C-alpha positions as a Markdown table, in Angstrom:
| # | Residue | x | y | z |
|---|---|---|---|---|
| 1 | Met | -13.5 | -11.2 | -15.6 |
| 2 | Glu | -12.9 | -13.4 | -12.8 |
| 3 | Thr | -10.5 | -12.4 | -9.9 |
| 4 | Ser | -10.0 | -13.8 | -6.5 |
| 5 | Pro | -7.3 | -13.4 | -3.3 |
| 6 | Glu | -5.2 | -15.3 | -5.0 |
| 7 | Gln | -5.2 | -13.8 | -8.3 |
| 8 | Pro | -6.0 | -10.2 | -8.2 |
| 9 | Ala | -6.6 | -7.3 | -11.0 |
| 10 | Pro | -4.8 | -4.8 | -11.1 |
| 11 | Val | -6.1 | -0.8 | -11.1 |
| 12 | Arg | -5.1 | -0.7 | -14.5 |
| 13 | Gln | -6.7 | -3.6 | -16.0 |
| 14 | Ile | -10.0 | -2.7 | -13.9 |
| 15 | Ala | -9.8 | 1.0 | -15.0 |
| 16 | Gln | -9.3 | -0.8 | -18.6 |
| 17 | Ala | -12.3 | -2.9 | -18.0 |
| 18 | Ile | -14.6 | 0.0 | -17.2 |
| 19 | Thr | -13.5 | 2.1 | -19.7 |
| 20 | Gly | -14.7 | -0.8 | -22.3 |
| 21 | Trp | -18.4 | -1.1 | -20.3 |
| 22 | Val | -18.8 | 2.4 | -20.7 |
| 23 | Asp | -17.7 | 3.1 | -24.4 |
| 24 | Arg | -20.1 | -0.2 | -25.0 |
| 25 | Leu | -22.9 | 2.2 | -23.8 |
| 26 | Gly | -22.9 | 4.3 | -26.8 |
| 27 | Ala | -24.3 | 8.1 | -27.2 |
| 28 | Val | -27.7 | 8.8 | -24.8 |
| 29 | Trp | -29.9 | 11.8 | -24.9 |
| 30 | Val | -29.7 | 13.3 | -21.3 |
| 31 | Glu | -31.6 | 16.2 | -19.3 |
| 32 | Gly | -30.5 | 18.3 | -16.8 |
| 33 | Gln | -29.3 | 22.0 | -15.7 |
| 34 | Val | -27.0 | 23.6 | -16.3 |
| 35 | Ala | -24.7 | 24.3 | -12.8 |
| 36 | Gln | -21.0 | 25.6 | -14.0 |
| 37 | Leu | -19.9 | 26.9 | -17.3 |
| 38 | Asn | -15.9 | 27.0 | -17.5 |
| 39 | Arg | -14.6 | 28.7 | -20.4 |
| 40 | Arg | -11.0 | 28.4 | -20.4 |
| 41 | Pro | -8.6 | 30.9 | -22.6 |
| 42 | Gly | -6.6 | 29.4 | -25.2 |
| 43 | Leu | -8.5 | 25.7 | -24.8 |
| 44 | Ala | -11.4 | 24.6 | -27.7 |
| 45 | Thr | -13.5 | 22.5 | -25.3 |
| 46 | Val | -15.9 | 24.1 | -22.5 |
| 47 | Phe | -16.1 | 22.4 | -19.3 |
| 48 | Leu | -19.6 | 22.5 | -17.4 |
| 49 | Thr | -21.4 | 20.8 | -14.9 |
| 50 | Leu | -25.1 | 19.2 | -15.7 |
| 51 | Arg | -27.0 | 18.6 | -12.5 |
| 52 | Asp | -30.2 | 16.7 | -12.3 |
| 53 | Ser | -33.2 | 18.9 | -11.6 |
| 54 | Ile | -34.3 | 16.7 | -8.4 |
| 55 | Ala | -31.5 | 14.8 | -7.2 |
| 56 | Asp | -28.6 | 16.3 | -5.8 |
| 57 | Ile | -26.5 | 14.4 | -8.6 |
| 58 | Ser | -24.5 | 16.1 | -11.0 |
| 59 | Val | -22.0 | 15.2 | -13.9 |
| 60 | Pro | -18.9 | 16.8 | -15.6 |
| 61 | Val | -19.7 | 17.6 | -19.7 |
| 62 | Thr | -17.1 | 19.0 | -22.3 |
| 63 | Cys | -18.3 | 19.9 | -25.3 |
| 64 | Ala | -16.5 | 21.5 | -28.1 |
| 65 | Arg | -16.4 | 25.9 | -27.8 |
| 66 | Ser | -17.7 | 25.9 | -31.7 |
| 67 | Leu | -20.7 | 23.9 | -30.0 |
| 68 | Val | -21.5 | 26.5 | -27.1 |
| 69 | Asp | -20.5 | 29.7 | -29.5 |
| 70 | Ser | -23.0 | 28.3 | -32.2 |
| 71 | Met | -26.3 | 28.4 | -29.8 |
| 72 | Asn | -28.8 | 31.3 | -29.5 |
| 73 | Pro | -29.4 | 32.4 | -27.1 |
| 74 | Pro | -25.7 | 31.8 | -25.8 |
| 75 | Leu | -25.6 | 29.3 | -23.2 |
| 76 | Val | -25.7 | 29.7 | -19.4 |
| 77 | Glu | -25.9 | 28.8 | -16.0 |
| 78 | Gly | -29.1 | 27.7 | -14.7 |
| 79 | Ala | -30.7 | 27.0 | -18.2 |
| 80 | Ser | -32.5 | 23.9 | -19.0 |
| 81 | Val | -30.9 | 21.8 | -21.4 |
| 82 | Leu | -31.5 | 18.6 | -23.5 |
| 83 | Met | -28.0 | 16.6 | -24.7 |
| 84 | His | -26.7 | 14.1 | -26.8 |
| 85 | Ala | -23.5 | 12.8 | -25.4 |
| 86 | Lys | -21.5 | 9.8 | -25.2 |
| 87 | Pro | -20.5 | 8.6 | -21.8 |
| 88 | Ser | -16.5 | 8.8 | -21.2 |
| 89 | Tyr | -14.3 | 7.0 | -18.5 |
| 90 | Tyr | -11.0 | 8.8 | -18.0 |
| 91 | Ala | -8.6 | 6.4 | -16.4 |
| 92 | Thr | -6.0 | 8.3 | -15.5 |
| 93 | Arg | -8.0 | 10.2 | -12.7 |
| 94 | Gly | -10.6 | 7.9 | -12.5 |
| 95 | Thr | -13.6 | 9.9 | -13.4 |
| 96 | Leu | -16.8 | 9.8 | -15.6 |
| 97 | Ser | -17.7 | 12.5 | -17.9 |
| 98 | Leu | -20.1 | 13.0 | -21.1 |
| 99 | Gln | -18.9 | 14.5 | -24.4 |
| 100 | Ala | -21.6 | 16.3 | -25.8 |
| 101 | Arg | -22.4 | 16.4 | -29.4 |
| 102 | Glu | -25.6 | 18.7 | -29.6 |
| 103 | Ile | -27.2 | 20.3 | -26.9 |
| 104 | Arg | -30.9 | 21.9 | -26.9 |
| 105 | Met | -32.8 | 24.2 | -24.9 |
| 106 | Val | -35.9 | 22.8 | -23.3 |
| 107 | Gly | -38.8 | 23.7 | -21.4 |
| 108 | Leu | -38.1 | 27.1 | -19.4 |
| 109 | Gly | -35.0 | 27.3 | -21.3 |
| 110 | Glu | -36.8 | 27.0 | -24.8 |
| 111 | Leu | -39.3 | 30.1 | -23.3 |
| 112 | Leu | -35.8 | 32.0 | -22.6 |
| 113 | Ala | -34.5 | 30.9 | -25.6 |
| 114 | Gln | -37.3 | 32.6 | -28.0 |
| 115 | Ile | -37.3 | 36.1 | -25.0 |
| 116 | Glu | -33.5 | 36.0 | -26.1 |
| 117 | Arg | -34.0 | 36.2 | -30.0 |
| 118 | Arg | -36.8 | 38.5 | -29.6 |
| 119 | Arg | -34.7 | 40.8 | -27.2 |
| 120 | Gln | -31.7 | 40.6 | -30.2 |
| 121 | Leu | -35.0 | 41.2 | -32.8 |
| 122 | Leu | -36.3 | 44.7 | -31.3 |
| 123 | Ala | -32.4 | 45.6 | -29.8 |
| 124 | Ala | -31.2 | 45.5 | -33.5 |
| 125 | Glu | -34.3 | 47.9 | -34.3 |
| 126 | Gly | -33.2 | 50.6 | -31.4 |
| 127 | Leu | -36.1 | 49.5 | -29.6 |
| 128 | Phe | -33.6 | 49.5 | -26.5 |
| 129 | Asp | -31.9 | 52.3 | -27.5 |
| 130 | Gln | -30.5 | 54.4 | -24.1 |
| 131 | Ala | -31.1 | 57.6 | -26.0 |
| 132 | Leu | -34.8 | 57.0 | -26.7 |
| 133 | Lys | -35.2 | 57.4 | -23.0 |
| 134 | Arg | -36.9 | 60.2 | -21.5 |
| 135 | Pro | -36.9 | 61.4 | -18.3 |
| 136 | Leu | -39.6 | 61.4 | -15.4 |
| 137 | Pro | -41.6 | 64.8 | -14.7 |
| 138 | Phe | -40.7 | 65.6 | -11.3 |
| 139 | Leu | -44.3 | 66.5 | -10.1 |
| 140 | Pro | -47.2 | 64.8 | -12.3 |
| 141 | Arg | -50.3 | 66.3 | -12.6 |
| 142 | Arg | -51.7 | 62.6 | -13.2 |
| 143 | Val | -50.5 | 59.2 | -12.6 |
| 144 | Gly | -51.6 | 56.8 | -15.0 |
| 145 | Leu | -51.9 | 52.9 | -13.4 |
| 146 | Val | -51.8 | 49.8 | -15.4 |
| 147 | Thr | -52.4 | 46.5 | -13.2 |
| 148 | Ala | -54.7 | 43.9 | -12.2 |
| 149 | Pro | -58.2 | 45.0 | -10.6 |
| 150 | Ser | -57.7 | 44.8 | -6.8 |
| 151 | Ser | -54.4 | 43.4 | -6.7 |
| 152 | Ala | -51.3 | 44.4 | -4.4 |
| 153 | Ala | -49.8 | 46.2 | -6.5 |
| 154 | Glu | -52.6 | 48.6 | -7.3 |
| 155 | Arg | -52.8 | 49.1 | -3.4 |
| 156 | Asp | -49.2 | 49.6 | -2.9 |
| 157 | Val | -48.5 | 52.4 | -5.8 |
| 158 | Val | -51.5 | 54.2 | -4.8 |
| 159 | Glu | -51.1 | 54.1 | -1.1 |
| 160 | Ile | -47.5 | 54.8 | -1.3 |
| 161 | Ala | -47.9 | 57.7 | -4.1 |
| 162 | Arg | -50.4 | 59.9 | -1.8 |
| 163 | Arg | -48.7 | 59.0 | 0.9 |
| 164 | Arg | -45.5 | 60.6 | 0.0 |
| 165 | Trp | -47.7 | 63.4 | -2.1 |
| 166 | Pro | -51.1 | 63.7 | -0.7 |
| 167 | Ser | -52.8 | 65.5 | -3.8 |
| 168 | Val | -51.4 | 63.3 | -6.5 |
| 169 | Asp | -53.8 | 62.3 | -8.8 |
| 170 | Val | -53.9 | 58.6 | -10.0 |
| 171 | Ala | -56.0 | 57.2 | -12.9 |
| 172 | Val | -56.0 | 53.4 | -12.8 |
| 173 | Ala | -56.5 | 51.3 | -16.0 |
| 174 | His | -57.4 | 47.7 | -15.0 |
| 175 | Ala | -56.0 | 45.0 | -17.0 |
| 176 | Thr | -55.5 | 41.5 | -16.9 |
| 177 | Met | -51.8 | 40.8 | -16.0 |
| 178 | Gln | -51.2 | 37.1 | -16.5 |
| 179 | Gly | -52.2 | 34.4 | -19.2 |
| 180 | Thr | -53.1 | 35.1 | -22.7 |
| 181 | Arg | -55.5 | 38.2 | -22.8 |
| 182 | Ser | -52.6 | 39.9 | -21.0 |
| 183 | Ala | -50.9 | 41.6 | -23.4 |
| 184 | Gly | -53.5 | 42.7 | -25.3 |
| 185 | Glu | -55.5 | 44.2 | -22.3 |
| 186 | Val | -52.1 | 46.0 | -21.2 |
| 187 | Met | -51.9 | 47.7 | -24.6 |
| 188 | Ala | -55.6 | 49.3 | -24.4 |
| 189 | Ala | -55.1 | 50.3 | -21.0 |
| 190 | Leu | -51.5 | 52.0 | -22.0 |
| 191 | Asp | -53.0 | 53.6 | -25.1 |
| 192 | Arg | -56.3 | 54.7 | -23.2 |
| 193 | Leu | -53.7 | 56.6 | -20.4 |
| 194 | Asp | -51.7 | 57.7 | -23.4 |
| 195 | Arg | -54.5 | 59.5 | -25.3 |
| 196 | Glu | -55.1 | 61.8 | -21.6 |
| 197 | Pro | -53.0 | 64.7 | -22.1 |
| 198 | Glu | -53.5 | 64.8 | -17.8 |
| 199 | Val | -51.0 | 62.0 | -17.6 |
| 200 | Asp | -48.0 | 62.9 | -17.5 |
| 201 | Val | -46.5 | 59.3 | -16.4 |
| 202 | Ile | -47.4 | 55.4 | -16.9 |
| 203 | Val | -47.2 | 52.9 | -14.4 |
| 204 | Ile | -47.5 | 49.1 | -15.4 |
| 205 | Ala | -47.6 | 47.1 | -12.5 |
| 206 | Arg | -47.3 | 43.6 | -11.1 |
| 207 | Gly | -46.4 | 41.8 | -7.8 |
| 208 | Gly | -43.9 | 39.5 | -9.9 |
| 209 | Gly | -44.4 | 35.8 | -11.1 |
| 210 | Ser | -43.0 | 33.0 | -12.5 |
| 211 | Val | -41.5 | 33.0 | -15.8 |
| 212 | Glu | -44.5 | 31.6 | -17.4 |
| 213 | Asp | -47.2 | 34.4 | -16.1 |
| 214 | Leu | -44.7 | 37.2 | -16.7 |
| 215 | Leu | -44.2 | 36.0 | -20.5 |
| 216 | Pro | -46.9 | 38.9 | -21.6 |
| 217 | Phe | -44.5 | 41.6 | -20.7 |
| 218 | Ser | -42.3 | 40.2 | -23.1 |
| 219 | Asp | -44.8 | 40.5 | -26.1 |
| 220 | Glu | -43.6 | 41.9 | -29.4 |
| 221 | Gly | -46.8 | 44.1 | -29.2 |
| 222 | Leu | -46.4 | 45.3 | -26.5 |
| 223 | Ile | -43.0 | 46.2 | -26.4 |
| 224 | Arg | -43.8 | 48.1 | -29.9 |
| 225 | Ala | -46.7 | 49.7 | -27.9 |
| 226 | Val | -44.6 | 51.0 | -25.1 |
| 227 | Ala | -41.8 | 52.5 | -27.5 |
| 228 | Arg | -44.6 | 54.3 | -29.6 |
| 229 | Ala | -46.5 | 55.8 | -26.1 |
| 230 | Arg | -45.7 | 59.9 | -25.9 |
| 231 | Thr | -45.8 | 59.6 | -22.3 |
| 232 | Pro | -43.0 | 58.3 | -20.3 |
| 233 | Val | -43.2 | 54.6 | -18.9 |
| 234 | Val | -42.1 | 53.0 | -15.8 |
| 235 | Ser | -42.0 | 48.9 | -15.3 |
| 236 | Ala | -42.8 | 47.8 | -12.2 |
| 237 | Ile | -43.1 | 44.1 | -12.9 |
| 238 | Gly | -41.6 | 43.2 | -9.2 |
| 239 | His | -39.4 | 40.3 | -10.4 |
| 240 | Glu | -35.6 | 40.1 | -9.6 |
| 241 | Pro | -34.2 | 36.5 | -11.4 |
| 242 | Asp | -36.2 | 37.6 | -15.1 |
| 243 | Gln | -36.4 | 40.5 | -16.4 |
| 244 | Pro | -38.9 | 40.8 | -19.1 |
| 245 | Leu | -38.3 | 42.7 | -22.4 |
| 246 | Leu | -40.9 | 45.5 | -21.3 |
| 247 | Asp | -38.0 | 46.7 | -18.6 |
| 248 | Leu | -35.7 | 47.2 | -21.4 |
| 249 | Val | -38.3 | 49.3 | -23.6 |
| 250 | Ala | -39.4 | 51.3 | -21.1 |
| 251 | Asp | -38.2 | 54.9 | -19.8 |
| 252 | Val | -37.6 | 53.7 | -15.9 |
| 253 | Arg | -37.5 | 49.9 | -14.8 |
| 254 | Ala | -38.7 | 49.5 | -10.8 |
| 255 | Ala | -37.4 | 46.7 | -8.8 |
| 256 | Thr | -41.4 | 46.9 | -7.4 |
| 257 | Pro | -44.8 | 48.4 | -7.3 |
| 258 | Thr | -43.5 | 50.1 | -4.2 |
| 259 | Asn | -40.5 | 51.3 | -5.7 |
| 260 | Ala | -42.0 | 52.4 | -8.9 |
| 261 | Ala | -43.9 | 55.3 | -6.7 |
| 262 | Glu | -41.1 | 56.2 | -5.1 |
| 263 | Leu | -39.8 | 57.3 | -8.0 |
| 264 | Val | -42.7 | 58.6 | -9.8 |
| 265 | Val | -43.7 | 60.9 | -7.1 |
| 266 | Pro | -41.4 | 63.0 | -4.8 |
| 267 | Asp | -41.5 | 62.7 | -0.9 |
| 268 | Val | -43.5 | 66.1 | 0.4 |
| 269 | Arg | -41.4 | 65.9 | 3.6 |
| 270 | Thr | -38.2 | 65.3 | 1.7 |
| 271 | Glu | -39.1 | 68.0 | -0.7 |
| 272 | Thr | -39.8 | 70.7 | 2.0 |
| 273 | Gln | -36.7 | 69.9 | 4.1 |
| 274 | Arg | -35.2 | 70.3 | 0.4 |
| 275 | Val | -36.3 | 73.6 | 0.3 |
| 276 | Glu | -35.8 | 74.9 | 3.5 |
| 277 | Gln | -32.2 | 73.7 | 3.5 |
| 278 | Ala | -31.9 | 75.4 | 0.1 |
| 279 | Arg | -33.6 | 78.8 | 1.8 |
| 280 | Asp | -30.7 | 78.3 | 4.4 |
| 281 | Arg | -28.2 | 78.2 | 1.7 |
| 282 | Met | -29.5 | 81.2 | 0.0 |
| 283 | Arg | -29.8 | 83.3 | 3.1 |
| 284 | Gly | -26.2 | 82.3 | 4.3 |
| 285 | Ala | -25.4 | 83.5 | 0.9 |
| 286 | Leu | -26.6 | 86.6 | 1.0 |
| 287 | Asp | -25.6 | 87.3 | 4.5 |
| 288 | Gly | -22.0 | 86.2 | 3.6 |
| 289 | Trp | -22.4 | 88.7 | 0.1 |
| 290 | Leu | -23.7 | 91.9 | 2.3 |
| 291 | Val | -21.0 | 90.9 | 5.2 |
| 292 | Arg | -18.5 | 91.0 | 1.9 |
| 293 | Glu | -19.9 | 94.2 | 0.8 |
| 294 | Gln | -20.6 | 96.0 | 4.4 |
| 295 | Arg | -16.5 | 95.5 | 4.5 |
| 296 | Gly | -15.8 | 96.5 | 1.4 |
| 297 | Leu | -17.9 | 100.2 | 1.5 |
| 298 | Asp | -16.3 | 100.1 | 5.2 |
| 299 | Ala | -12.5 | 100.0 | 4.0 |
| 300 | Leu | -13.4 | 102.6 | 0.9 |
| 301 | Arg | -14.8 | 105.1 | 3.5 |
| 302 | Ser | -11.9 | 104.6 | 5.9 |
| 303 | Arg | -9.5 | 105.5 | 3.2 |
| 304 | Pro | -8.4 | 109.2 | 3.5 |
| 305 | Ala | -9.6 | 110.2 | 0.5 |
| 306 | Leu | -13.3 | 109.6 | 1.6 |
| 307 | Ala | -12.9 | 109.7 | 5.2 |
| 308 | Asp | -12.1 | 113.9 | 4.4 |
| 309 | Pro | -13.2 | 114.4 | 0.8 |
| 310 | Arg | -11.9 | 118.5 | 1.3 |
| 311 | Ser | -8.4 | 116.8 | 2.2 |
| 312 | Leu | -8.2 | 116.1 | -1.8 |
| 313 | Val | -9.1 | 119.6 | -2.5 |
| 314 | Asp | -7.2 | 121.3 | -0.4 |
| 315 | Ala | -4.2 | 119.8 | -1.2 |
| 316 | Arg | -4.9 | 120.6 | -5.2 |
| 317 | Ile | -5.8 | 124.4 | -4.2 |
| 318 | Asp | -2.1 | 125.0 | -2.0 |
| 319 | Glu | -0.7 | 123.3 | -5.4 |
| 320 | Leu | -3.2 | 125.8 | -7.5 |
| 321 | Ala | -1.6 | 128.6 | -5.6 |
| 322 | Thr | 1.7 | 127.7 | -5.9 |
| 323 | Leu | 1.3 | 126.7 | -9.4 |
| 324 | Arg | -0.2 | 130.3 | -10.3 |
| 325 | Glu | 2.5 | 132.2 | -8.0 |
| 326 | Arg | 5.1 | 130.6 | -10.0 |
| 327 | Ala | 2.9 | 131.3 | -13.4 |
| 328 | Arg | 2.5 | 135.1 | -11.9 |
| 329 | Arg | 6.3 | 135.6 | -11.6 |
| 330 | Thr | 7.3 | 133.7 | -15.0 |
| 331 | Leu | 5.1 | 136.0 | -16.6 |
| 332 | Gly | 6.3 | 139.0 | -14.6 |
| 333 | His | 10.1 | 138.1 | -15.5 |
| 334 | Arg | 9.2 | 137.8 | -19.4 |
| 335 | Leu | 7.6 | 141.2 | -19.2 |
| 336 | Asp | 10.1 | 142.8 | -17.9 |
| 337 | Arg | 12.7 | 140.8 | -20.1 |
| 338 | Ala | 10.2 | 142.1 | -22.9 |
| 339 | Ala | 10.1 | 145.6 | -22.1 |
| 340 | Asp | 13.7 | 146.1 | -21.8 |
| 341 | Asp | 13.8 | 144.6 | -24.8 |
| 342 | Val | 11.3 | 146.9 | -26.7 |
| 343 | Ala | 13.3 | 150.2 | -24.4 |
| 344 | His | 16.6 | 148.9 | -25.5 |
| 345 | Gln | 14.9 | 148.7 | -29.2 |
| 346 | Arg | 13.7 | 151.9 | -28.6 |
| 347 | Ala | 16.2 | 153.6 | -27.9 |
| 348 | Arg | 18.2 | 152.4 | -30.9 |
| 349 | Ala | 15.4 | 153.6 | -33.3 |
| 350 | Arg | 15.4 | 156.7 | -31.6 |
| 351 | Ala | 19.2 | 157.2 | -32.2 |
| 352 | Leu | 19.1 | 156.0 | -35.9 |
| 353 | Ser | 15.9 | 158.6 | -36.1 |
| 354 | Pro | 16.8 | 162.4 | -37.9 |
| 355 | Leu | 14.8 | 163.8 | -34.9 |
| 356 | Glu | 17.3 | 162.8 | -32.8 |
| 357 | Thr | 20.2 | 164.2 | -34.5 |
| 358 | Leu | 18.1 | 167.6 | -34.8 |
| 359 | Arg | 18.2 | 167.3 | -31.0 |
| 360 | Arg | 21.9 | 167.2 | -31.0 |
| 361 | Gly | 22.0 | 171.0 | -32.3 |
| 362 | Tyr | 22.0 | 170.3 | -35.9 |
| 363 | Ala | 19.4 | 171.8 | -38.4 |
| 364 | Val | 18.2 | 170.5 | -42.0 |
| 365 | Val | 18.3 | 174.1 | -44.0 |
| 366 | Gln | 15.5 | 174.1 | -47.4 |
| 367 | Asp | 15.0 | 176.3 | -49.8 |
| 368 | Ala | 12.0 | 178.0 | -50.9 |
| 369 | Ala | 11.2 | 175.1 | -52.8 |
| 370 | Gly | 11.7 | 172.7 | -50.4 |
| 371 | His | 14.8 | 171.5 | -51.5 |
| 372 | Val | 17.5 | 170.4 | -48.5 |
| 373 | Val | 20.3 | 172.9 | -49.3 |
| 374 | Asp | 23.6 | 170.5 | -48.5 |
| 375 | Ser | 26.1 | 173.6 | -50.5 |
| 376 | Val | 26.5 | 177.1 | -50.1 |
| 377 | Ala | 26.2 | 177.1 | -54.1 |
| 378 | Arg | 22.9 | 176.5 | -53.7 |
| 379 | Val | 21.8 | 179.5 | -52.2 |
| 380 | Ala | 22.4 | 183.0 | -52.6 |
| 381 | Ala | 22.7 | 186.3 | -51.0 |
| 382 | Gly | 19.0 | 187.5 | -50.1 |
| 383 | Ala | 17.4 | 184.4 | -50.6 |
| 384 | Ser | 14.5 | 183.0 | -48.1 |
| 385 | Val | 15.6 | 179.9 | -46.2 |
| 386 | Ser | 13.6 | 177.8 | -43.6 |
| 387 | Val | 15.4 | 175.8 | -40.9 |
| 388 | Arg | 14.2 | 172.7 | -39.6 |
| 389 | Val | 15.1 | 172.0 | -36.1 |
| 390 | Ala | 14.1 | 169.7 | -33.2 |
| 391 | Asp | 11.3 | 171.6 | -32.2 |
| 392 | Gly | 10.1 | 173.6 | -35.0 |
| 393 | Arg | 11.0 | 175.7 | -38.1 |
| 394 | Leu | 13.1 | 179.0 | -38.9 |
| 395 | His | 12.0 | 181.3 | -41.6 |
| 396 | Ala | 15.2 | 182.9 | -42.3 |
| 397 | Glu | 17.0 | 185.4 | -45.4 |
| 398 | Val | 20.3 | 184.6 | -46.3 |
| 399 | Thr | 22.4 | 187.8 | -45.9 |
| 400 | Asp | 25.5 | 186.3 | -47.3 |
| 401 | Thr | 27.3 | 182.9 | -48.3 |
| 402 | Glu | 31.0 | 181.8 | -47.1 |
| 403 | Pro | 32.0 | 178.3 | -48.7 |
| 404 | Asp | 34.4 | 176.5 | -46.6 |
| 405 | Pro | 38.3 | 177.1 | -47.4 |
| 406 | Asp | 38.9 | 172.8 | -47.0 |
| 407 | Pro | 36.0 | 171.0 | -47.9 |
| 408 | Ala | 37.9 | 167.8 | -46.8 |
| 409 | Ala | 37.9 | 169.2 | -43.6 |
| 410 | Asp | 35.3 | 167.7 | -41.1 |
| 411 | Pro | 32.5 | 170.0 | -40.4 |
| 412 | Pro | 32.1 | 171.6 | -37.5 |
| 413 | Arg | 30.1 | 170.3 | -34.4 |
């Protein structure tokens, strides 16, 4: 394309020319690090930024969402990748971007991918389940420590543990903490400490390192050995950005070896303060309870019934005397009425008695045979009769009889 001040090219023509030149480049393989990853909801395209690992240069990249979703492990920011992409010039905005057709993990990214696939496999078996995590003992009899000989991690764990609890016993099992032999030696040390009945907790400690240095702590054999251990295991690798699989299978994960010692061994000063505080709370609670109970007793004792217990008896004595007097009067009245009734009935009975009739001057005459003489015709002159009066009998002899001239008339009284 020829241009001059007299015949300049318009922007669109330059943009079209650049587009043609970029299109002629074809697809290229490019290596870099994912700096940004943007998944916009509802779009089938994922936008990311690929940055050079050395120079401060980056280029935008677009790729299909299906390509990113199919990657295992998932594509994350910071991963090193090898990308097969087609350069593309967007004329409207004047920007250059790459259209990714294939993405592969490389270098560190490939290592992380292997670890991620292993993590997914072991997680599917349930080795990282939180329900399998065992609590740490409050005060272990002996602390098992797996670390490199004469390492800073060993010094930190032992010194911090004894500073926090001077009588703590630490059993150290040395092992190589880096290289190809590391996983096997750590497993052997772990098994040796796990078979000791006095060891209540085991700490696997290392002072951090690169991803390559920490690869033994993602070894599948070591992960399964920790899962089989009967003793609680604390992972203290001393790293932050990367997480080996040991952190996931261990019962407790410590940020550093120092933090592991703090988690495993209680602080004697702190526990002494807690005991004193608990004692003070118990003493305060007991004093408060005694005060409340004393107040309750005082309130009970201040009541009239307890202040002078005889007052209740005296009141009952007076009430009993009143009731007794009332009962006596009632009984007397009833007896009097009963006596009057008896006398009345007795008088009626006496009034109806033959003896009472005799006392009024009447008499009963009986002949010698004892029969009552109710007519002058039953006896004759000269017969012996017996006369029954109120207070005895009279024996008499009939000298004469005189019939009543008018038998219907009332007899003389």
